[in-house]
C-alpha positions in Angstrom: -0.8 -1.2 15.9 0.4 -4.6 17.1 -1.3 -8.0 16.5 -3.0 -8.0 19.9 -4.5 -4.6 19.2 -5.8 -5.8 15.8 -7.7 -8.7 17.4 -10.1 -6.2 18.9 -11.2 -5.2 15.4 -11.7 -8.7 14.0 -15.3 -9.6 13.1 -17.2 -12.6 14.4 -17.4 -13.9 10.8 -16.1 -17.0 9.0 -12.8 -16.3 7.2 -9.1 -17.0 6.7 -6.3 -15.5 8.8 -2.6 -15.2 7.9 0.2 -14.6 10.3 3.3 -12.8 9.0 6.8 -12.6 10.5 8.9 -9.5 10.9 10.1 -9.7 7.3 6.5 -9.7 6.0 6.5 -13.4 5.0 3.4 -15.4 5.6 4.3 -18.1 8.1 0.8 -19.6 8.9 -2.6 -19.7 7.3 -5.7 -20.8 9.2 -9.5 -20.9 8.7 -12.1 -20.0 11.3 -15.9 -20.1 11.8 -15.4 -17.0 14.0 -12.3 -15.1 13.2 -12.1 -13.1 16.4 -12.6 -16.1 18.7 -10.2 -18.3 16.8 -7.3 -15.8 16.5 -7.7 -14.8 20.2 -7.0 -18.4 21.2 -3.4 -18.1 20.0 -2.6 -15.2 22.4 -3.4 -16.9 25.7 -0.7 -17.3 28.4 2.2 -19.4 27.0 1.7 -22.2 29.5 -1.7 -22.8 27.9 -0.3 -23.4 24.5 1.5 -26.5 23.1 5.1 -26.3 22.0 4.4 -25.9 18.3 1.9 -23.1 18.9 4.3 -21.3 21.3 7.0 -21.3 18.6 4.6 -19.9 16.0 3.3 -17.1 18.3 6.9 -16.0 19.1 7.4 -15.3 15.4 4.1 -13.5 14.7 4.7 -9.8 13.8 1.5 -9.0 11.8 -2.0 -10.4 11.0 -4.0 -10.2 7.8 -7.4 -11.7 7.3 -10.1 -12.3 4.7 -13.9 -12.5 5.5 -15.9 -15.1 3.4 -19.5 -16.0 3.4 -19.4 -19.7 4.6 -17.2 -22.1 6.5 -16.8 -24.1 3.3 -15.5 -21.1 1.4 -13.0 -20.6 4.3 -11.8 -24.2 4.0 -11.3 -23.8 0.2 -9.5 -20.5 0.5 -7.3 -21.8 3.2 -6.4 -24.8 1.0 -5.6 -22.5 -2.0 -3.4 -20.1 0.1 -1.5 -22.9 1.8 -0.7 -24.5 -1.6 0.3 -21.1 -3.0 2.3 -19.7 -0.1 3.7 -22.9 1.5 3.8 -21.3 5.0 6.5 -22.6 7.3 4.2 -23.5 10.2 1.5 -25.3 8.2 1.8 -29.0 8.3 -1.6 -30.2 7.2 -2.5 -29.7 3.5 1.2 -29.2 2.5 1.5 -32.8 1.2 0.2 -34.2 -2.1 -3.4 -34.6 -0.9 -5.6 -32.0 -2.4 -9.3 -31.3 -3.3 -10.7 -32.4 -6.6 -11.1 -30.1 -9.6 -13.2 -30.4 -12.7 -11.0 -30.0 -15.8 -11.9 -29.1 -19.3 -8.9 -30.4 -21.3 -6.9 -28.3 -23.7 -7.4 -30.5 -26.7 -9.7 -30.9 -29.8 -13.2 -32.0 -28.7 -12.2 -31.4 -25.0 -12.9 -34.1 -22.4 -14.5 -32.9 -19.1 -13.0 -34.9 -16.2 -12.3 -35.1 -12.5 -8.7 -34.6 -11.4 -6.7 -33.9 -8.3 -3.7 -32.7 -10.2 -3.5 -29.0 -11.3 -1.2 -28.9 -14.4 -0.6 -25.6 -16.2 -1.0 -27.0 -19.7 -3.7 -24.6 -21.0 -6.6 -26.7 -19.6 -9.4 -25.0 -17.7 -9.8 -26.0 -14.0 -12.9 -25.3 -11.9 -12.8 -25.8 -8.1 -11.4 -27.0 -5.9 -14.5 -28.8 -4.5 -14.7 -29.5 -0.8 -16.9 -32.5 -1.6 -15.9 -35.1 -4.2 -19.5 -36.2 -4.3 -20.6 -32.8 -5.3 -18.0 -32.8 -8.2 -19.2 -36.2 -9.3 -22.9 -35.0 -9.3 -21.9 -32.2 -11.6 -20.1 -34.6 -14.0 -23.2 -36.8 -14.0 -25.4 -33.8 -14.7 -23.2 -32.8 -17.6 -23.3 -36.4 -18.9 -27.1 -36.2 -19.0 -27.2 -32.8 -20.5 -24.5 -33.1 -23.2 -23.0 -35.6 -25.4 -19.4 -35.6 -24.4 -16.6 -38.0 -25.4 -14.7 -39.9 -22.7 -12.1 -41.6 -25.0 -8.5 -40.5 -25.0 -7.9 -40.6 -28.7 -6.2 -37.5 -30.2 -9.1 -36.3 -32.4 -7.2 -34.1 -34.8 -8.7 -33.4 -38.3 -6.1 -35.7 -39.8 -7.1 -38.6 -37.4 -10.8 -38.2 -38.1 -10.3 -37.9 -41.9 -8.1 -41.0 -41.9 -10.9 -43.0 -40.3 -8.6 -44.5 -37.7 -11.0 -44.2 -34.8 -14.4 -45.9 -34.6 -17.4 -44.9 -32.4 -17.5 -46.7 -29.1 -20.4 -48.1 -27.0 -21.1 -44.6 -25.6 -22.2 -43.5 -29.1 -24.6 -46.3 -29.4 -26.0 -45.5 -25.9 -26.5 -41.9 -27.1 -24.1 -40.5 -24.5 -21.5 -39.3 -27.2 -22.3 -37.7 -30.5 -19.5 -39.5 -32.4 -17.0 -36.8 -33.2 -14.4 -39.5 -33.7 -16.1 -40.4 -37.0 -16.9 -36.8 -38.0 -20.6 -37.2 -37.0 -20.4 -34.1 -34.7 -18.6 -31.0 -35.8 -16.0 -29.1 -33.6 -18.3 -26.0 -33.6 -21.3 -28.1 -32.3 -19.1 -29.7 -29.7 -17.6 -26.3 -28.8 -21.1 -24.9 -28.2 -21.6 -27.6 -25.6 -18.3 -26.8 -23.9 -19.3 -23.1 -23.7 -22.5 -24.1 -21.8 -20.5 -26.3 -19.5 -18.3 -23.4 -18.7 -21.3 -21.4 -17.7 -22.6 -24.2 -15.6 -19.3 -24.6 -13.7 -19.1 -20.8 -13.2 -22.4 -20.8 -11.5 -24.2 -19.0 -14.3 -27.2 -21.5 -14.2 -29.8 -18.8 -14.7 -28.5 -18.0 -18.2 -28.7 -21.7 -19.1 -32.2 -22.0 -17.7 -33.4 -19.0 -19.7 -31.8 -20.3 -22.9 -33.3 -23.8 -22.4 -36.8 -22.4 -21.8 -36.5 -20.1 -24.9 -35.5 -23.1 -27.1 -38.2 -25.3 -25.7 -40.9 -22.8 -26.4 -39.6 -22.1 -29.9 -39.6 -25.8 -30.8 -43.1 -26.2 -29.4 -44.3 -23.2 -31.4 -43.0 -24.8 -34.6 -44.6 -28.1 -33.7 -41.3 -29.9 -33.3 -42.6 -31.7 -30.2 -39.8 -34.3 -29.9 -37.2 -31.6 -29.8 -39.3 -29.5 -27.4 -39.6 -32.6 -25.1 -35.7 -32.9 -25.1 -35.4 -29.3 -24.1 -38.0 -29.8 -21.4 -36.1 -32.7 -19.9 -32.9 -30.7 -20.0 -34.7 -27.8 -18.4 -35.9 -30.1 -15.6 -32.4 -31.3 -14.9 -30.9 -27.8 -14.8 -33.8 -26.6 -12.6 -33.2 -29.4 -10.1 -29.5 -28.6 -10.1 -30.2 -24.9 -9.5 -32.5 -25.5 -6.6 -30.0 -27.9 -5.0 -27.3 -25.3 -5.4 -29.4 -22.6 -3.8 -30.2 -24.9 -0.8 -26.6 -26.1 0.0 -24.4 -23.4 -1.6 -22.1 -24.0 -4.5 -19.2 -25.4 -2.5 -16.9 -23.9 -5.2 -14.4 -21.2 -5.0 -12.8 -21.0 -8.4 -10.6 -18.1 -9.4 -13.5 -16.3 -11.1 -15.7 -16.6 -8.0 -12.8 -15.5 -5.8 -12.1 -12.5 -8.0 -15.8 -11.5 -7.7 -15.5 -11.8 -3.9 -12.5 -9.5 -3.8 -14.2 -7.0 -6.1 -17.3 -7.1 -3.9 -15.4 -6.4 -0.7 -13.0 -3.7 -2.2 -15.6 -0.8 -2.4 -16.3 -1.3 1.3 -12.7 -1.0 2.0 -12.4 2.1 -0.2 -15.3 3.8 1.6 -13.8 3.0 5.0 -10.4 4.4 3.9 -12.1 7.6 2.7 -13.8 8.1 6.0 -10.6 7.4 8.0 -8.5 9.8 5.9 -11.2 12.5 5.9 -11.2 12.3 9.7 -7.4 12.5 9.9 -7.4 15.5 7.6 -9.9 17.2 9.8 -8.2 16.4 13.1 -4.8 17.6 11.9 -6.2 20.7 10.1 -4.8 19.7 6.7 -5.7 21.3 3.4 -5.4 18.0 1.4 -6.6 14.5 2.0 -3.6 12.5 3.2 -3.8 9.6 0.7 0.0 9.2 0.7 1.6 9.1 4.2 5.3 8.4 5.0 6.8 7.8 8.4 10.4 7.8 9.6 12.0 6.0 12.5 15.6 5.8 13.7 17.1 2.7 15.2 20.5 2.4 17.0 20.5 -0.2 19.7 23.3 0.6 22.2 24.7 3.1 19.7 25.7 0.5 17.1 24.8 0.3 13.4 22.6 3.4 13.3 19.9 2.9 10.7 16.6 4.5 9.8 13.3 3.3 8.2 10.7 4.9 6.0 7.4 3.2 5.5 4.6 4.3 3.2 0.9 4.1 3.5 -1.4 4.7 0.5 -5.2 5.1 1.1 -4.6 4.2 4.8 -3.0 0.8 3.9 0.7 -0.3 3.9 2.4 0.0 0.5 5.3 -2.4 1.3 7.0 -2.2 -2.1 7.6 1.5 -1.3 9.3 0.9 2.1 12.9 2.0 2.3 15.7 1.5 4.9 18.8 3.6 5.3 22.3 3.1 6.8 23.3 6.4 8.4 26.3 7.7 6.5 27.2 11.3 7.7 26.5 11.1 11.4 29.0 9.7 13.9 27.6 8.0 16.9 24.1 7.8 18.2 22.6 11.2 17.2 18.9 10.8 16.5 18.4 14.4 15.6 21.1 14.6 13.0 20.3 11.1 11.7 16.7 12.1 11.1 17.8 15.2 9.1 20.1 13.0 7.0 17.4 10.4 6.0 14.7 12.9 5.3 17.1 14.8 3.1 18.1 11.6 1.3 14.6 10.4 0.9 13.1 13.5 -0.7 16.1 14.7 -2.7 15.8 11.2 -4.3 12.1 11.5 -4.9 12.5 15.0 -6.4 15.4 13.9 -8.7 13.3 11.0 -10.0 10.2 13.2 -10.5 8.1 11.1 -8.0 5.2 12.6 -6.1 5.6 13.9 -2.6 3.5 12.6 0.3 0.7 14.8 1.6 1.6 13.9 5.2 5.0 13.0 6.8 5.0 11.5 10.3 8.2 11.7 12.4 8.6 9.1 15.2 9.8 11.3 18.1 9.3 14.6 19.8 10.1 18.2 19.0 13.9 17.6 18.5 13.5 15.0 15.7 10.6 17.0 14.2 12.6 20.2 14.0 15.6 18.5 12.3 13.3 16.9 9.8 11.7 20.3 9.1 15.2 21.8 8.6 15.9 19.2 5.9 12.6 20.0 4.1 13.3 23.7 4.2 16.8 23.2 2.7 15.2 21.1 -0.1 12.6 23.9 -0.6 9.6 21.6 -0.1 8.6 22.4 3.5 5.5 24.3 2.3 4.4 21.5 0.0 4.0 18.8 2.7 2.3 18.6 6.1 4.6 17.3 8.9 3.9 16.1 12.4 5.8 14.3 15.2 4.3 11.5 17.2 5.8 11.2 20.7 5.4 7.6 21.9 5.1 8.2 25.6 1.7 9.8 25.6 0.9 9.4 21.9 0.9 13.2 21.6 0.9 14.7 18.1 3.3 17.6 17.6 2.3 20.1 14.9 5.0 22.6 13.8 4.2 26.1 15.1 1.8 25.0 17.8 3.3 25.4 21.3 0.9 22.8 22.7 0.8 19.1 21.6 -2.4 17.8 20.1 -4.0 14.9 22.0 -6.3 12.8 19.8 -9.0 10.5 21.3 -7.2 7.2 21.9 -10.1 5.4 20.3 -10.2 7.7 17.2 -9.5 6.3 13.8 -7.0 9.2 13.2 -4.8 8.1 16.1 -5.0 4.5 15.2 -3.7 5.2 11.7 -0.8 7.3 13.0 0.1 4.6 15.6 -0.2 1.9 12.9 2.3 3.6 10.6 4.6 4.6 13.4 4.6 1.0 14.7 5.2 -0.4 11.2 8.2 2.0 10.8 9.5 0.8 14.1 9.2 -2.8 13.2 10.7 -2.3 9.8 13.7 -0.4 11.2 14.3 -2.9 14.1 14.3 -5.8 11.6 16.8 -4.1 9.4 19.0 -3.3 12.4 18.8 -6.8 13.7 19.8 -8.2 10.4 22.8 -5.9 10.2 24.0 -6.9 13.7 23.5 -10.6 12.9 25.6 -10.3 9.7 28.3 -8.3 11.6 28.5 -11.0 14.4 28.7 -13.8 11.8 31.4 -12.0 9.9 33.4 -11.4 13.1 33.1 -15.1 14.1 34.3 -16.3 10.7 37.2 -13.7 10.4 38.5 -14.9 13.8 39.4 -18.2 12.1 43.0 -18.1 10.7 43.0 -18.0 6.9 39.4 -16.9 6.4 39.1 -13.7 4.4 36.2 -12.0 2.7 36.0 -14.4 -0.3 36.2 -17.5 1.9 33.7 -16.0 4.3 31.3 -15.5 1.4 31.8 -19.0 0.1 31.3 -20.6 3.5 28.1 -18.6 4.2 26.7 -19.3 0.8 27.1 -23.1 1.4 26.4 -23.5 5.1 24.1 -20.5 5.7 25.3 -20.0 9.3 28.3 -20.3 11.6 26.5 -22.9 13.6 26.0 -25.2 10.6 29.5 -24.7 9.6 30.9 -25.7 13.0 28.6 -28.8 12.9 29.9 -29.8 9.5 32.2 -32.8 9.0 35.8 -32.4 7.9 34.8 -34.0 4.5 32.0 -31.4 4.0 34.4 -28.5 4.8 37.1 -29.9 2.5 34.6 -29.9 -0.4 34.1 -26.2 0.1 37.5 -24.7 1.0 40.0 -27.4 0.5 41.8 -29.7 3.0 44.2 -27.3 4.6 41.7 -24.6 5.6 39.1 -27.2 6.3 41.4 -28.7 8.9 42.0 -25.3 10.6 38.2 -24.6 10.7 37.4 -28.0 12.0 39.9 -27.8 14.8 38.6 -24.3 15.9 35.9 -24.4 18.6 
């Protein structure tokens, strides 16, 4: 299934979309209030797009997306993904500007502070926050609820015992409990930090219940001043909780994002089960095809014959299991014999390594390719252990061994969409490999045509300049630094 076909299945929900190139690399990340409408705008006639967008669209080979609950969540997820993946076509958000985080420092008596720098030093980070005002409101709330230090002194047991640090004004204003002079133990301070972690993780209900319980306990024991303190704390937390319910958290920390993924995954699983069950029924299979493999041959103009094997597990691509093959035993463009070779190589390898066989094998092609693939499976002794079909591209007809008539599935059925998707993915993967081989061959030919350039020099030049074009644009001094003056002069004088 190509990208334009996928657009038809996009929801009208907020989310983040990712464009991938033919190698599977993410080249652009974007956010959308309406995924379907936003993504569709990229695939208008080229004359309606600006130069940058046209260049991006020319390199789009695949589309992934994530649905979120709000536009703000989409903004934060987009920011995180751009920072993580650094896509080539994203310009905004790739510089040093970033959203603020609330950091609990990795130190004795940890400080809680606002920062725009994410440093992997063992500190805990919550955010990022789309609104700095929201982050500051949370810090103010924590300052009113807890007695936290703001000084930067290293409060080690040795420092405190030596009496080298004195309480500052914050202690006298009752905003800090004075751990610097040993007036507040590390355990007591740590209990505050644990509550702050709950607050920043959105677990406000737990804190409300705990405050209410402590307030009632203090009142029951006639400790009215303490009960009043808990009542004031409860009021602050309750006001914060109501505000969060009204405007949303505006936070997408890693814990929240993990929960979002876990929440969406059982939907995904249920959908995969239905799709695979329908495919099993339509093909008349005995087993549910959880593991599907598809083969495609590629030999443009009879050169560099190659083949690709792509793997789907639970109806989704398993890219780490993809394999490509250079045809070794077949001379010339012989699709039938090539198919037999790669099927034989693939499953003899799996059997030797004790790996599981797929439940379904899809052969891209008609009866010829299918019969040669079957011949390889019979020779390996596993033809009765797997279900094999051919998928002829012209009419999208499914060819089942032993059935004289092809099977025509409903073009809108999930079964045909899965088969087309894996076939198209195999085609893309094979074409990409073939294109890379041809490119390397052409580059090698161009370099070897230069007098004095052999395999080792070719490797050295490509490692340094990356392409023939850059090499030809290089100055004599740059070439000399790589291959010495004599050869550099020859290369520089060659057009």
